[in-house]
C-alpha positions, 0 to 999 in steps of 0.5 A: 330295564336292569340292564341300564345301570350296569351299561351306564356304570360300565360306560362311566368307569370307562370314561373315568378311565379315558378321562385319566388318560386324557389328564395324564398326557395333558400334564405330561406325565407319561407314567400316569398316562401309561398306568391309565392306558393299562387299566383302561386296556384291562377294562375294555379287554384289549392290550394297549401299548405303554412305554414300559411294554419292552422291559416289563416283557423282559423283566418278566420273563427273567423272572418266570425263568427264575421263579416260574410263573405266578410269582411276580406281576410287574403289569399288575404291580405297576397298575396298582402303582406298587413299582418305584419308577424313575422320575422324568429327570432321572429318566431324562438324564439316563438317556443322555448317558446311555442307560436306556436298558430298563428293568424291573427288579422285585426288591422285596425279594430276599438276597439269599433266595434270589441267589439261590434261584440263579444259582439252581437255575443255572445248574439245570440249564447249563448242566454245571455248578451255574455259579462258581464262587472263589474263596475269598468271594465265599468269605466276603459275600455276606460282609459287602456293602450291600449287605451291611449297608442296603440302599435298594427299596424294598418294593419293586423298582426300576434300574437304567443301565447300558444294553452293552453286554461287555463292561468296556463298552458300557462306560458312561460318555461323560465320565472317565472310563472305569476300565483298569481301575480298582474299585476304589478309584472307580467308586470315585469316578461314581461319586464325582458323576453322582455330585454333578449329577444328583438326579440320576442317583447313580450306584454301583450294581449288586451281584443279584441286580447283576445277575438279573441282568445276565438272566435277561440277556440270556432270555432275550437273545441267548447271549452272557455279560461280560464273557470277556471281560469282568464287571466289578459290582461296586455295591459289593465292596467290603469295607475296611478292605480294597475288595469288590465283588466281580463277575463274568460268564465264563463260556469254556465252562459256562458258568457265572464266575464271582471273586473278590479282589481289589486291584485293576487290570485291563480286562476289569471295569465296573457297570453304573446303574440310574436306580429309581428311588422313592419320592419324598413324603408329600411329593408327587413322583 
């Protein structure tokens, strides 16, 4: 007799989660459906697929590579609703722009800690300096917009980018190209697109985001970002100058090079990302 309440309790919890899955599906809320599916799978002891499975796998692998297993658990954060996800409108517009590369990034990690972890891991992995900073970049790295006026969430969030490894192939189809443009000119292109499509929350990349894309690419298929071109990182513009940090993988010496010019060049462009953002207070995501 004592086992019956426990079984009923387990059945009640399972039924409750099934109801949540059905409710999410009925109202067309993919994220609520996915979240309930993951929790239902945990309750039943099985793995149920969600729309973010591949993004979870790649992002988690990148974080484990940098920080070791156990430091971050993206699926756990997701089931606990601790990750800021793209809105439905943002996701649709990002897909139309070819921003289909979904990455989960831990916004709570300090910038310096992330940069150090990346550099040390790449030193070991490639027996090189890992990251080589030019003289001007060393002076500018703590004076950029990303440092002085940060605009990223302080918790895990999603950013959506082009899956293309070279920046010349990663241009948005509906905007003027940023190739052979200065950071100032590229920022003007971004600003116009964001004005036209405010749901995108379109941004330039930060240095940690770019390096995380690099790690994920390397872990995914052994390739690197921008082995032929340079990506300007528009969130790393230096106020009151024309400069911005830019980055590239240098194949001959096997490290990421970061410098800080401000000019245009045929081998230089900028990458854009749709960055998830918290829902306004009192609104549903």
